[in-house]
N, C-alpha and C positions, 0 to 999 in steps of 0.2 A: 595943269589940273592936279588938285590935291588927291593923294591916294585915298581909297575908301578905308574908313576906320575898320579895325579888326572886330569881328563879332564878339559880343560879350561871352565870357566863359559859361558854358552850359546852354547856349542858345543854338548850338548845332548838334545833330545826333552823333553819338560816338560808337554805336554798335547796333546790333540787331538781336531781337529775341530768337531763341531756337524755336523750331516748329512747336506750336501749342494747339491742342484740340480746342481749348476754350477760346482761343483767339479767333478761330475760324468758325465757331459754332453759329448756327443761324440766329439764335437769340442775341448773341454778342454783336453780330453784324447788324442786326435790325436796330439795336439801341444806338450803336455808333453812327449808323447812317442817318437815323432820326436826328441825333444831336448835331450832326455836321451839315444839316440841310442848308443852313444859312452861311456855310463856309467857315464856321468857327473852328479853332484849333482844339480838337478834342483828343484827350490822351488817357491811357490807363496810368494809374499812379499807385505808388506805395507797394503794399505787400504782394500783389499779383505780379508786378514786374520783378521785384526782388526775388520771389520764390521761383519764378520762371527761369531767371538767370542762374540760380543756384541749384536747379534740378529738383526742386521740391514740389509736392502737389500744390496746386493753386486752389484755394477754397473759396475765398471771397474776391470778387472783381470790383474794384473801385475805379471810378472815372472822374476826371476833372475837366472843367471847361470855363472859359471866361464869361459865358452867358449867365445871366441872373436866374435865380430859382423860378421866377415866373415864366421866363422864356423857355427854360428847360421843361417845365410842365407842359407848356403849350406845344412844344415840338414833339414830346412823347405822345401826348394825346392825339395830335394830328396824325401820328403814325399808327394809331390804334394800340398804343402801349400804355398800360396802367401806370399812373404816376402817384406815388404816395408821399405826402409832405412830412417826412420823418424828422426833419430838423431845419425848417425854413429859416429860423433866426440865425443859423450858422451856415446857411446856403446849401443844405442837403436835401435832395429828393431821391427817393428809391423807385427805380423802374422795375416793374414786375411783368415778365413775359415767359410763357411756356414753362411755368413752375420755377423759373430762376429769377433771382433778384440782383440788381446792380445799384450800388450806391453812387450817386452822382453829386458832386459838390462844386460850387462856384469857387474859382481861385480866390484866396483870402490872404490878408495880412493882419497881424495882431496890432490892435490899437492900445489895449490895456490888458495886463494879466496880474493876478494876485496870488498865484501858486495853486489855485483851485479852479478858477474860471477864467475864460478869455473873452474879451470883447473884440470882435473882428470887423474888418471892413472888406468889401469886395474889391478885387483888382483884376487886371488883365495881364499881370506880370508873372510868368511862370517861375522865375528866379525868386521873386518875393514870396510866392507861395511855398516853394521848396525850403526857403530859409527858415520858415516858422515850424518846420517839422522837427522831430526829436533827433533821429540818428541819420548819418549820411546814407546808410543803406536803404533808408525809407524815403529818400528824396528823388529816387529814380522815376522817370515817366517814359511812356512809350506810345507811339502813334498807332492807329489801327493797322498799319502795315508792319509794325514791329520795330520801327526805328527807336532806339533808346537814347534818352537825354540824361546826362549825368552831371549836374551842376556842382556837386560837392564830393567828388572822388568816391562815390558809392560803389562803383563796380570794383575798383581795386581793393577797397576795404572789405567788400564781400568776399573777394577771392582770397584775401589774407586772413579772413576770420576776425576782422577788427570791428568792434562795436564802439563807434565814436559819436559824440554829440556834434550837431551842426554848430559851427562857431564855438563860442566860449561855453564850456560845459556848465559852469556855475549859473550863467544866465538862462540856459535852457532849462535847468532844474528849477530855478526860481520862478519860471513861467508856469510850471505845473509840477508839483512835487510828486505826482504819480509817476513821473518819468524815472524816479529812483527805482521803483519796482520794475518798471519796463526795462531799464538798463540791465538789471540782473537777469530778467527773463530772456532778453535777446542775447546777452552774453552766454547764458547757458544753452541757447539754441544754436548760435552761429559761431561762437568763438572757437578758435583752435588752440587756446591756452593764453594768448596775450590779452591782458586787461588794461585798458587805457588808463594811465595814471591820473590824468585830469578828470576823467569821468568818475573814477573811484573817489577822488578827493571831494568832488562836488557832491556826490551821493552821501558820503560820510558826514560832511559838514551840515547837510540839510536833513538828515535822517529824523531828527526830532519833529519835523513838520508833518510827518506822515500821520501822526495822531489827529491832525486837524482835517484830514480828508474824510469823505463819507465812507462808511463801512462797505457800501456796495462797490465802490471803485477799488478799494483795497482788496476786497474778496475776489473780485474778478481777476486781478493780476496775480494774487497769491495762489489761487487754485490753478492758474495756468503754469506758474512756477513749479508747483507740485506735480505737474504732468510732463516736465522736461525729461529728456532721455536719462539724465543722471541728476535727479532733484537733490539728492543728499549733498553732493559737492557744492551746489549753489547755495543751499541752506547753510552749510558750514561757512562759506565765504560771507554770506549775509549776516550771520550771527557774529562772526569775527569783526565785521565792519559796523556792528551795532545798529544794523538796519531793522532788526526785529525787536529791539528793546521795548518799543511802545505798542507795536501792532500784534506781536505774538511772543511775549516773554516766556510763555510756558514751554517753549522748545526744549527738548531734553535729549534723549539718546538718538542721535541722528543715524547711528548704525542700524537701528531697527528699520528706519525708512529705506536705507540702502539695501538691506536684505529683502524686505517685502517687494521692493521694486525689481530686484534680481529674480525673485520667485516669479513675479508676474510676466516678466519680459524674456527671461532666458532659461530659468531652471525647470519650468513646467510648461506644458502645452495643453491646456484644457480650455476648450471653447467656452467663451463667456467670462473667463477670468483675465482681466487686463488691468493696467494701471488705472487707479481711481483716486481723484483728488481728496474726497472725504475720508477714504481709508487711509491715505497717506497723511492727512492732517491728524487723524486719530492716533496713528502709531508714532507720530513725531512729537506730540505733546505729552507732558506728564501732569495729569490733573485728575480730579474726581468728577462726579456727575455735575456737581454745582459749577466747577470750573469749566466744564465743557459747555454748559449753558452760557457762562460769561463770555467765552470765546464766540459762541454762536451769535450772541447779541452784538458783540463788537464787530463781527464780520457780516452781520445781517443775513445769516443762513436761513433757509426755509425751515418750517416746522419738521418736515421729514428729515432734512439734513441734520437738524439739531438732535433729534431723537437718535439717529444713527451714530452721530459723533459721541453722544453721551454713552451709548451702549458699548462703543469701542473703548472709551476711556474708563468706564466702570462696567465691565462685562456682567450681564445678568446670569451667565452660565459659563462653566469651565469647559472649553472645547479642546479635545485632544483625541488621538487615535485610540486611546484606552477607554473611550466612552462605552463602546459596545453598540451593536446595530440598533437595538431598540431605543437607547438613549439618543443616538444620532437622529433617528427618524422623528422622535418626539421633539427634539430641539429644532429641526428644520421646519416641522409643522407649526410649532409655536412661534418661532422668531423669524422664519423665512430664511431662504438659502443665502441671501446676501450677507446678513449679519454673521451667520455661522462661518461663511468663507472669510469675512473680515477677521473674526476672532481666531480662526484656524491659521491664517497667514501670520497674524500677529504673534500667536503663541509659538508657532514654528520658528519665527524670527528670534524670539526670546531664547529658545533652545539652542539655535545655531549661534547666537551671540555668546551664550555660556559655554558652548562646546562646538567650536568650528569643525571638529572632526566627528560630527554626528554619524553614527553607524549608518551604513547604506540602507539597512532594513528599516531604520526609523524614518529616513527620508522617504522611502517608498510607502511607509504607512501614512505619512502626512499627505502624500499625493493621492493615495487611495481614498483617504477621507474626503479630500476635495472633489475627487471624481464622483464618489457616491452622493455627496451633497448636491453637486451640480445636476446629476441625472435623476435624483429621487423625485418621484411624482407624488404630490399631496393627494391621498385618496379622500373621497367624499364620504362622510359619515352616512351609513345606509338608511338611518331612520330620522324622523323629525318630530316636531311637537304634535302634528296631526295624528301620528301613530299613538302617542300617549293619550290624546283626547279620545281616540277611538276605543280605548279601554274603559272609558267612563270616568276618567280622572277629570275633575272640573278645572277650568282655566285658572291659572294662578302660579305661585312660586313652586308648588309641588311638581309641575310639569318640567320646569327647568332643572330641578334637583334630580329627577328621575333620568332625564336625558344625560346629565353630567355623569351620573354613576355608570350608565351604560357606555358612554363614550370613553370613560377611563378604563373600563374593562376591555373595550374594543382596542384601545391604544396599547394596553399592557399585553394583549395577544398579538401585537405587531400588525394590527389592522387586517388580520386574516379573516376574521369572522364576516360572513355575508349578511344580507338583510334578514334572512330567516333566523340566523343564529342571534342577531341583535334583538329581533322581536322576542325570541324565546327568553333572552336575558332580561328584557324589559318586563316580561310577564313575571319572572322570578323576583324582580325588584319590587313589584307591586303587591306581592303576597305578604 
């Protein structure tokens, strides 16, 4: 009798997930039980397995199955679980249960790629599905019981902090040029210093293709890079590799980003102040208001993000501990605490960049400014247009002018005047 053939690499489990709350949560079990009703091989895939093995918080739970989207939908609905067709053409259905969501995708293989889009076909081959993924650490999968499958040395690469493309790096990049930015993001998140030579070479060679990607896709990855634990170091490497030449040529003093990130994460502990991607983008680039709008158009930022970025790049007010309490309060009331915090952190970074041995008293003054800004409550102006009309003033522009003059008086008195004092002032203004 001929010996049984050895199993294909990656077709046998190689380990187990450590205990995970999300793995045993009722919602997770309900979804997995529903998908496994017909005996299909259903597994957790990608980030949730990777992060569980590396001891990181699991945010999103992705699931894969050989079943087609139509079958997935039927199985979920039969179990009373809401099924949302979020990407049927690519085999993706989202399950919603108990306020939690699970993205479920049919196993796939690439049929055609052009660097931006992929045409896929469904398969029942787990190895084939893993082969089309970007990095080895993202090819891991796990059964509902936590048995881990590792077809492309993802576990060891994760342990060593190696971010490597699956197979030939240049081919993986050519399939989707967004993987260039994803490489630097994952390198900044998982690497322990080693950068794969083949991966770097592939990213450098194809960097010019990034300008052909949609602004939305570039923005999504770039803003995630700006939230890495040490974004300045990754930006330095990306700039040196000419990755940013087309998508963010305005990059300037990376040291300001390093200092602002240090303030947010280690130097100060003020509730509500934390790393922020738009703030990081603003301190990273050197441009004026028009240039900020050009960046926003390129990255397809929202109107709110655009206005904020423009105000960081071209500040409408000079923020410093020397402003004085009244000017601080006026600034927060007019521009909002977020922008004042942005500008305070940016200006503090400028001072630290010019003088790394900034006196302790000056550092404490910056912290105090941020604390006052964060805690200040915007008082409500005690009177309104109806109070002006009650004095017999006819409706029209004069009502607004009177209110503005009283409000300016109220502000200049540091918002201390109560309603009666403001009414008395209004009477004076009408004489």
